[in-house]
C-alpha positions as CSV (number, residue, x, y, z in Angstrom):
1,M,201.5,-29.9,49.4
2,W,202.2,-31.2,52.3
3,R,201.6,-28.0,54.4
4,T,198.7,-26.9,52.1
5,L,197.0,-30.3,53.1
6,V,197.9,-30.1,56.9
7,E,196.8,-26.5,57.0
8,F,193.5,-27.5,55.3
9,A,192.9,-30.3,57.8
10,R,193.1,-27.4,60.4
11,A,191.1,-25.5,59.2
12,R,188.1,-28.1,58.9
13,R,188.9,-29.1,62.1
14,Q,188.5,-25.5,63.6
15,R,185.0,-24.8,61.4
16,S,183.4,-28.1,63.2
17,R,184.8,-27.1,66.7
18,V,182.8,-23.8,66.5
19,R,180.0,-25.7,64.8
20,R,179.4,-27.8,67.9
21,Q,180.0,-24.4,70.1
22,L,177.2,-22.1,68.6
23,A,175.0,-25.5,68.2
24,A,175.4,-25.8,72.0
25,M,174.4,-22.0,73.0
26,T,171.1,-21.1,73.7
27,E,169.2,-18.8,72.4
28,R,169.7,-15.9,75.0
29,E,173.7,-16.0,74.5
30,L,172.9,-16.7,71.1
31,Q,171.1,-13.3,71.5
32,D,173.8,-11.4,73.4
33,C,176.1,-11.8,70.7
34,G,173.7,-10.7,68.3
35,M,173.2,-13.6,66.3
36,T,170.7,-15.8,65.5
37,R,170.6,-19.6,64.1
38,A,169.5,-18.5,60.6
39,E,172.1,-16.3,60.5
40,I,174.8,-19.2,62.2
41,A,173.4,-21.4,59.3
42,Y,173.5,-19.1,56.5
43,E,177.0,-18.5,57.2
44,L,178.5,-21.7,57.8
45,K,176.7,-22.7,55.1
46,K,179.1,-20.3,52.6
47,P,182.1,-21.3,50.5
48,A,185.1,-21.1,52.9
49,G,186.3,-18.2,50.4
50,R,183.4,-16.2,51.0
51,R,183.6,-16.2,54.5
């Protein structure tokens, strides 16, 4: 049970870190990656099991 809780906390911190990194990117950097802000927002709002 504790292992599951620790893994959940790690995953949550990782997603938070990725969100901050994506938010800091310029429109040009996102374009170079082939992404738009709308696509990022859509992906981040999905439940974890659907990503």
